[in-house]
C-alpha positions in Angstrom: -75.7 306.8 86.0 -75.5 304.7 82.9 -76.1 301.4 84.8 -79.3 302.9 86.3 -80.6 303.7 82.8 -79.6 300.3 81.5 -81.5 298.6 84.3 -84.6 300.6 83.6 -84.4 299.9 79.9 -83.8 296.2 80.4 -87.3 295.9 82.1 -89.0 297.6 79.2 -87.4 295.5 76.4 -89.7 293.0 74.6 -87.8 289.8 74.0 -90.5 288.1 71.8 -90.6 290.6 68.9 -91.5 289.1 65.5 -88.9 289.5 62.9 -89.9 291.8 60.0 -88.2 294.0 57.4 -88.8 297.0 55.4 -91.2 296.2 52.6 -93.1 293.5 54.5 -96.9 293.6 54.8 -97.7 293.6 58.5 -100.7 293.7 60.8 -100.0 295.6 64.0 -102.3 294.7 66.9 -102.5 297.8 69.2 -104.2 298.1 72.6 -106.7 300.9 72.7 -108.1 302.2 76.0 -111.6 303.7 75.8 -112.9 304.8 79.2 -112.4 301.8 81.5 -112.4 299.2 78.6 -109.5 298.0 76.6 -109.7 296.5 73.1 -107.4 295.4 70.3 -107.3 297.5 67.1 -105.5 296.3 64.0 -103.5 298.5 61.6 -102.4 296.7 58.5 -100.1 298.0 55.9 -96.5 298.0 54.4 -93.5 298.8 56.6 -91.8 301.8 54.8 -89.0 302.4 57.3 -87.3 301.5 60.5 -85.5 304.0 62.7 -83.4 304.0 65.8 -82.0 301.2 67.9 -82.5 299.5 71.2 -85.4 300.8 73.2 -85.9 303.8 70.9 -86.5 301.8 67.7 -89.6 302.8 65.7 -91.1 301.6 62.5 -93.5 303.3 60.1 -96.5 301.5 58.5 -98.4 302.9 55.5 -101.7 301.8 54.1 -104.3 303.2 51.7 -107.6 304.0 53.4 -110.5 305.2 51.3 -108.1 306.3 48.6 -106.0 308.3 51.0 -102.6 307.3 52.3 -102.3 306.9 56.0 -99.0 306.5 57.9 -98.5 305.6 61.5 -95.3 305.4 63.5 -95.0 302.7 66.2 -92.4 302.3 68.9 -91.2 298.7 68.6 -91.0 298.0 72.3 -94.2 299.8 73.3 -96.5 298.1 75.8 -99.4 299.3 73.6 -98.4 296.9 70.9 -100.0 293.5 71.5 -98.3 291.7 68.6 -97.0 292.1 65.1 -98.0 289.6 62.3 -96.2 289.4 59.0 -98.8 288.9 56.3 -96.4 288.8 53.3 -92.7 289.2 52.7 -91.7 292.1 50.6 -88.5 292.4 48.6 -87.1 295.9 49.1 -83.6 297.0 48.0 -83.5 300.1 50.1 -83.9 301.0 53.8 -86.7 303.6 53.4 -89.6 303.3 50.9 -90.6 306.9 50.7 -91.2 306.6 46.9 -94.5 304.7 47.8 -96.0 308.0 48.9 -96.2 309.4 45.3 -97.8 306.2 43.9 -101.5 305.7 43.3 -103.8 302.7 43.4 -102.3 299.2 43.4 -98.8 300.6 42.6 -98.8 302.1 46.1 -99.0 298.6 47.7 -96.5 296.8 45.5 -93.0 296.8 46.7 -90.8 296.1 43.7 -88.0 297.9 42.0 
């Protein structure tokens, strides 16, 4: 049974994933289907956490939109993700950056401890 699951998961793995870490500023290009058309939508922000391993790995990206914090969780190996660009490297000393949720303004986008 385990070999069958491994075979199915092997087909769904993305080998060409961009390396990024918690604290990096990223631009996630997602495919959005509207009716019969498909377009690319970009969600840019700071990676505040990664979770899981293998095919089940996800990462959370946070950005400030019109003064309100917006978070979105993306599956790493999803076919809906076209690509991930690293805009700037961040220096984080912890695995989850949940403390950014309480910050306001420019503080909320600066990863420094």
